[in-house]
C-alpha positions as CSV (number, residue, x, y, z in Angstrom):
1,M,5.0,12.3,-11.2
2,P,2.8,15.3,-12.0
3,E,2.0,17.5,-9.0
4,K,-1.7,17.1,-9.7
5,Y,-1.5,13.3,-9.3
6,L,0.5,13.7,-6.0
7,Q,-2.1,16.1,-4.6
8,R,-4.8,13.5,-5.0
9,F,-3.1,11.4,-2.4
10,D,-2.3,14.2,0.2
11,F,-5.0,12.7,2.5
12,L,-2.8,9.6,2.9
13,I,0.2,11.7,4.0
14,E,-1.7,14.1,6.1
15,G,-3.5,11.4,8.0
16,R,-2.9,10.7,11.7
17,R,-2.4,7.0,11.0
18,L,0.4,7.3,8.5
19,D,2.5,4.6,10.2
20,L,-0.3,2.1,10.2
21,F,-1.1,2.9,6.6
22,V,2.5,2.4,5.5
23,F,2.7,-0.9,7.4
24,L,-0.6,-2.2,5.9
25,V,0.4,-1.3,2.3
26,F,3.6,-3.1,2.6
27,L,2.0,-6.1,4.4
28,L,-0.7,-6.7,1.7
29,P,0.7,-8.0,-1.6
30,G,-0.7,-6.6,-4.7
31,L,-0.6,-2.9,-3.7
32,P,1.6,-0.5,-5.6
33,K,4.4,0.4,-3.2
34,D,6.6,2.6,-5.4
35,A,4.3,5.6,-5.4
36,L,3.8,5.4,-1.7
37,T,7.5,5.2,-1.1
38,Y,7.9,8.3,-3.3
39,L,5.2,10.2,-1.5
40,V,6.2,9.3,2.0
41,S,9.9,9.9,1.4
42,F,9.4,13.6,0.9
43,Q,7.3,14.0,4.0
44,S,8.8,15.0,7.4
45,K,6.0,13.2,9.3
46,I,7.8,9.9,9.2
47,K,11.5,9.6,9.7
48,P,13.5,7.5,7.3
49,M,14.5,4.9,9.9
50,R,11.0,4.5,11.1
51,F,9.8,4.1,7.4
52,F,12.5,1.5,6.8
53,I,11.5,-0.5,9.9
54,L,7.8,-0.4,9.0
55,T,8.4,-1.5,5.4
56,T,10.8,-4.2,6.4
57,I,8.4,-5.6,9.0
58,G,5.4,-5.3,6.6
59,R,7.2,-7.1,3.8
60,T,8.5,-10.0,6.0
61,P,5.3,-12.1,6.2
62,A,4.9,-12.2,2.4
63,T,8.6,-12.9,1.9
64,I,8.4,-15.8,4.4
65,L,5.2,-17.1,2.8
66,T,6.9,-17.1,-0.6
67,V,9.9,-18.9,0.7
68,F,7.7,-21.6,2.3
69,V,5.7,-22.0,-1.0
70,G,9.0,-22.5,-2.9
71,G,10.3,-24.9,-0.3
72,S,7.1,-26.9,-0.3
73,L,7.2,-27.2,-4.1
74,W,10.9,-28.2,-4.0
75,N,10.1,-30.9,-1.4
76,G,7.1,-32.2,-3.3
77,N,4.6,-31.0,-0.7
78,Y,2.1,-29.7,-3.2
79,R,-0.8,-29.6,-0.8
80,L,1.0,-27.1,1.5
81,A,2.1,-25.1,-1.5
82,I,-1.5,-24.8,-2.7
83,V,-2.7,-23.7,0.7
84,L,0.0,-21.1,1.1
85,S,-0.5,-19.9,-2.5
86,A,-4.2,-19.5,-1.8
87,A,-3.4,-17.5,1.3
88,M,-1.2,-15.2,-0.7
89,L,-3.9,-14.9,-3.4
90,L,-6.4,-14.0,-0.7
91,L,-4.1,-11.3,0.7
92,A,-3.5,-10.0,-2.9
93,V,-7.2,-9.7,-3.5
94,L,-7.6,-7.9,-0.2
95,G,-4.8,-5.6,-1.2
96,I,-6.4,-4.9,-4.6
97,G,-9.6,-4.0,-2.7
98,V,-7.8,-1.6,-0.5
99,K,-6.2,0.0,-3.5
100,K,-9.5,0.5,-5.2
101,Y,-10.9,2.0,-2.0
102,I,-7.9,4.4,-1.8
103,D,-8.2,5.4,-5.4
104,R,-11.9,6.1,-5.0
105,R,-11.3,8.2,-1.9
106,A,-8.5,10.1,-3.6
107,K,-10.7,10.8,-6.6
108,R,-13.6,12.1,-4.5
109,R,-11.2,14.2,-2.5
110,A,-9.7,15.7,-5.6
111,Q,-13.1,16.4,-7.1
112,A,-14.2,18.1,-3.8
113,Q,-11.0,20.3,-3.9
114,E,-11.6,21.2,-7.5
115,Q,-15.2,22.2,-6.7
116,A,-14.0,24.3,-3.7
117,Q,-11.5,26.0,-6.0
118,E,-14.2,26.8,-8.5
119,K,-16.4,28.3,-5.8
120,E,-13.5,30.5,-4.7
121,N,-12.8,31.7,-8.2
122,W,-16.4,32.9,-8.5
């Protein structure tokens, strides 16, 4: 990843609520987790075992939900499968909304940093 791209998301890593943020990203389906894993793994603010525990706990509900949807389909309980799928879809839409919010915030922060650097260069 280019350094400029990583710097856009420094506010996520520098935040006081990094643990909560990591947990929520892994809890909500539809959010890109690879970039976050990459960013957080190079930070000393969160220890590897703590990161592992947060991500495991965060992924567990979606995994359980997926298993129940599959089990419901297998057993012919289509109504339950539809309800559970709708719940997963709702969570995914929520996750996409969170991602858009984070992207907008990162962009605004990067623009503010660029403007501050331009003022310093004058």
